[in-house]
C-alpha positions as CSV (number, residue, x, y, z in Angstrom):
1,M,-12.5,40.3,6.8
2,V,-11.9,38.1,3.7
3,H,-15.3,37.3,1.6
4,R,-14.9,33.7,0.5
5,K,-16.4,32.3,-2.3
6,K,-19.1,29.7,-2.1
7,Y,-18.4,26.4,-3.1
8,V,-20.0,24.8,-5.7
9,P,-20.1,20.9,-6.6
10,D,-18.6,20.1,-10.4
11,L,-21.5,17.9,-11.3
12,K,-19.8,16.5,-14.4
13,R,-17.2,15.1,-12.7
14,M,-18.9,13.6,-9.1
15,G,-21.3,12.0,-12.2
16,A,-17.8,10.6,-13.4
17,H,-17.1,9.6,-10.3
18,F,-20.1,8.2,-10.0
19,E,-20.2,6.2,-13.1
20,S,-16.3,5.5,-13.1
21,N,-17.0,3.7,-9.7
22,F,-20.1,1.6,-10.9
23,R,-17.0,-0.2,-13.3
24,R,-14.6,-0.5,-10.7
25,M,-17.0,-1.9,-8.6
26,Q,-18.6,-4.6,-11.2
27,R,-14.4,-5.2,-11.9
28,V,-14.1,-6.2,-8.0
29,L,-17.1,-8.2,-7.2
30,N,-16.3,-10.8,-10.8
31,L,-12.9,-10.7,-9.2
32,L,-14.3,-12.4,-6.0
33,G,-16.7,-14.5,-8.2
34,S,-19.5,-14.2,-5.3
35,R,-22.3,-11.7,-4.5
36,E,-22.3,-12.2,-0.8
37,H,-19.0,-11.7,2.1
38,T,-16.0,-12.9,0.9
39,A,-11.9,-11.2,0.3
40,I,-9.6,-9.8,-1.7
41,S,-6.0,-10.1,-0.2
42,L,-3.4,-7.6,-1.8
43,Q,-0.5,-8.9,-2.9
44,D,2.2,-7.5,-5.1
45,G,4.0,-10.0,-6.2
46,E,5.4,-12.3,-3.1
47,H,4.5,-8.9,-0.3
48,F,1.3,-9.4,1.0
49,L,0.1,-5.9,1.4
50,G,-3.7,-6.9,3.1
51,R,-7.1,-7.9,2.7
52,V,-10.1,-6.2,1.4
53,T,-13.5,-7.4,2.4
54,V,-16.7,-7.5,0.6
55,K,-19.8,-7.8,2.4
56,L,-23.7,-7.6,0.2
57,L,-25.4,-5.3,3.0
58,E,-28.7,-5.1,0.6
59,E,-30.2,-6.8,-2.5
60,S,-33.2,-4.5,-4.3
61,R,-34.3,-5.2,-7.9
62,Y,-32.1,-1.8,-9.3
63,T,-29.8,-1.4,-6.3
64,D,-26.7,-3.0,-4.0
65,T,-25.0,-2.0,-1.0
66,F,-21.9,-3.3,0.5
67,L,-19.8,-2.5,2.9
68,L,-15.9,-2.6,1.7
69,E,-13.2,-2.9,5.1
70,Q,-9.5,-3.1,4.5
71,T,-7.3,-4.7,7.3
72,A,-2.9,-4.4,6.3
73,A,-0.4,-6.4,7.4
74,A,1.7,-3.9,8.4
75,G,-0.6,-3.4,12.0
76,K,-3.3,-1.5,13.5
77,W,-1.6,1.3,13.1
78,L,-2.7,2.4,10.1
79,N,-6.1,3.8,9.4
80,N,-7.6,1.3,7.1
81,P,-10.3,2.3,4.5
82,S,-14.0,1.3,5.6
83,M,-16.9,2.2,3.6
84,T,-20.5,1.6,2.3
85,V,-21.3,1.8,-1.3
86,R,-24.8,1.8,-2.8
87,V,-24.4,0.4,-6.0
88,Y,-27.6,2.3,-9.0
89,H,-27.8,-0.7,-11.5
90,D,-30.7,1.0,-13.5
91,A,-28.2,4.4,-13.3
92,S,-25.3,2.7,-13.9
93,M,-23.4,4.4,-11.2
94,A,-21.8,3.7,-7.5
95,E,-21.6,6.1,-4.2
96,V,-19.6,6.2,-0.9
97,I,-23.4,6.2,1.9
98,N,-21.7,6.0,4.6
99,C,-17.7,6.5,5.8
100,A,-16.2,6.7,9.4
101,G,-19.3,6.2,10.6
102,Y,-21.2,9.4,9.2
103,S,-23.0,9.1,6.1
104,R,-25.6,11.5,4.8
105,F,-23.3,13.7,2.9
106,Q,-24.1,16.6,1.2
107,G,-23.0,17.5,-2.6
108,S,-21.7,21.0,-0.5
109,N,-21.0,21.9,2.9
110,R,-20.8,25.3,4.7
111,Y,-17.6,25.3,5.9
112,P,-16.7,26.3,9.3
113,N,-19.6,23.5,9.9
114,Q,-20.0,20.9,13.8
115,F,-18.5,18.3,12.6
116,M,-15.4,20.1,10.2
117,H,-16.6,18.6,7.0
118,H,-15.0,20.1,3.9
119,P,-17.2,22.5,1.1
120,D,-16.4,19.4,-1.1
121,E,-16.8,16.1,1.4
122,K,-18.8,14.5,-1.0
123,S,-17.0,14.7,-4.5
124,Q,-13.2,13.2,-2.0
125,L,-14.8,10.3,-0.8
126,N,-16.0,9.2,-4.3
127,A,-12.2,10.3,-5.9
128,F,-10.8,8.0,-2.6
129,L,-12.9,5.3,-3.7
130,A,-12.0,5.2,-7.1
131,E,-8.5,5.3,-6.4
132,W,-8.8,2.7,-3.7
133,L,-10.6,0.4,-6.1
134,D,-8.1,0.8,-8.6
135,F,-5.4,0.2,-6.2
136,V,-7.3,-3.6,-5.0
137,L,-8.0,-4.0,-8.9
138,K,-4.2,-4.4,-9.4
139,Y,-3.3,-5.9,-6.4
140,G,-5.9,-8.3,-5.5
141,C,-6.3,-11.3,-5.9
142,S,-9.8,-13.9,-4.9
143,D,-9.4,-15.4,-1.8
144,L,-11.0,-18.7,-3.1
145,L,-7.1,-19.1,-3.5
146,P,-4.8,-20.6,-0.3
147,F,-4.0,-16.6,1.6
148,P,-1.0,-15.5,2.3
149,S,0.5,-15.6,5.8
150,S,1.0,-12.3,7.2
151,K,4.0,-12.0,9.1
152,M,4.2,-9.2,11.8
């Protein structure tokens, strides 16, 4: 029998993701020009890549909660991201609190487990959020502009 070393979360790395995601979320909100329900078109030149909607779910003095959902122009067969992100203004941090119907992510999971979550699930989700927000910032433009036609 092989004994695996218990996964220990890298708190510095996780904190860096939370802080950089906060800055990315601020840039996305600036791109939108509004904190209410709105959308961003994703375009690469003349090619329509999809659309990301951002909906403010909850607003309080120190935190805001947003739902980010992407729909792609390539069709329904794609697994489009959908995440709930909590932004902590007092700590300058943002983290994924819900993804694909799962919430309350642990910093470290036993493996194997009932739902087959990876030991570093929380870290992976926040790393994915960073990549997704970078993609949105690179290819996004506010839908306050005319929405491009999508041909399927």
